[in-house]
C-alpha positions in Angstrom: -29.2 40.3 38.6 -32.6 38.8 38.2 -33.5 35.1 37.8 -33.8 35.3 34.0 -30.4 37.0 33.7 -28.9 34.2 35.9 -30.4 31.6 33.6 -29.1 33.4 30.5 -25.6 33.6 32.0 -25.5 30.0 33.0 -26.9 28.8 29.6 -24.2 30.8 27.8 -21.4 29.4 30.0 -22.7 25.8 29.7 -23.4 25.3 26.0 -23.8 21.5 26.4 -27.1 22.2 28.3 -30.2 23.6 26.7 -31.8 26.8 27.9 -34.8 24.8 29.2 -32.4 22.4 31.2 -30.6 25.3 32.8 -34.0 27.0 33.7 -35.2 23.7 35.2 -32.0 23.3 37.3 -32.2 26.9 38.6 -35.9 26.4 39.5 -35.2 23.1 41.3 -32.3 24.7 43.3 -34.4 27.7 44.3 -37.4 25.5 45.0 -35.4 23.2 47.4 -34.0 26.2 49.2 -37.6 27.6 49.6 -38.8 24.2 50.8 -36.1 23.9 53.4 -36.7 27.4 54.7 -40.5 26.8 54.8 -39.8 23.8 57.0 -37.9 26.1 59.4 -34.5 25.0 58.2 -31.4 26.9 57.2 -29.7 27.0 53.8 -26.0 27.6 53.8 -23.9 28.2 50.7 -20.2 28.1 51.8 -18.4 31.3 50.9 -21.6 33.1 49.9 -23.9 33.2 53.0 -26.7 31.6 54.9 -30.5 31.9 54.6 -32.6 31.3 57.6 -36.1 32.1 58.9 -36.8 34.5 61.7 -40.0 35.0 63.6 -41.5 38.4 64.2 -43.9 38.7 67.1 -47.4 40.2 66.8 -47.4 43.9 67.5 -49.5 47.0 67.4 -48.8 49.0 64.3 -50.2 52.4 63.1 -51.9 53.3 59.8 -49.7 56.2 58.6 -52.6 57.8 56.7 -55.2 57.8 59.5 -53.0 57.4 62.6 -55.4 54.5 63.6 -53.9 51.6 65.6 -53.7 48.3 63.7 -52.9 44.8 64.9 -50.1 43.3 63.0 -50.0 39.5 63.2 -46.9 37.4 64.0 -45.1 36.3 60.9 -41.9 34.6 59.7 -39.5 36.4 57.5 -36.4 35.3 55.5 -33.0 36.5 56.8 -29.7 36.4 55.0 -26.3 36.6 56.6 -23.4 37.0 54.2 -20.4 34.7 54.4 -16.8 35.8 55.1 -15.7 35.3 51.5 -18.5 37.4 50.1 -17.9 40.2 52.6 -14.1 40.2 51.8 -14.8 40.3 48.0 -17.3 43.2 48.4 -14.8 45.2 50.5 -11.7 44.4 48.5 -11.9 47.6 46.4 -11.5 49.7 49.5 -14.3 52.1 48.3 -16.4 51.4 51.4 
C-alpha cells in the first residue's frame, strides 16, 4: 500500500471528513514521525512496531564497476522493528 492508497482508504471509511482533511492528517502524522526520528527519537506504535534511527560508521567501500576503493561516509538510517501483534498476525496463516 502506498500513501495515496492509504489516504483513499481512510477517506472512504470516514465519509464525514473530506479527502483534503484526510490527506492533511496523514501528512501531519508522517511529518511528526519523521521529525521525531530526525531528532534522534523513537516512534512506537503499539501492536504495530517501532521506528528508530541507527548510525552506520564510515567505511571503505568498493565501486563494483571499476573495483576502485571508495570512502563511504558515516550516516544515519531508519530501522523498523515489528511489534508482537503484527508478527502474530502475519504468521497466523501458518504458511511461513
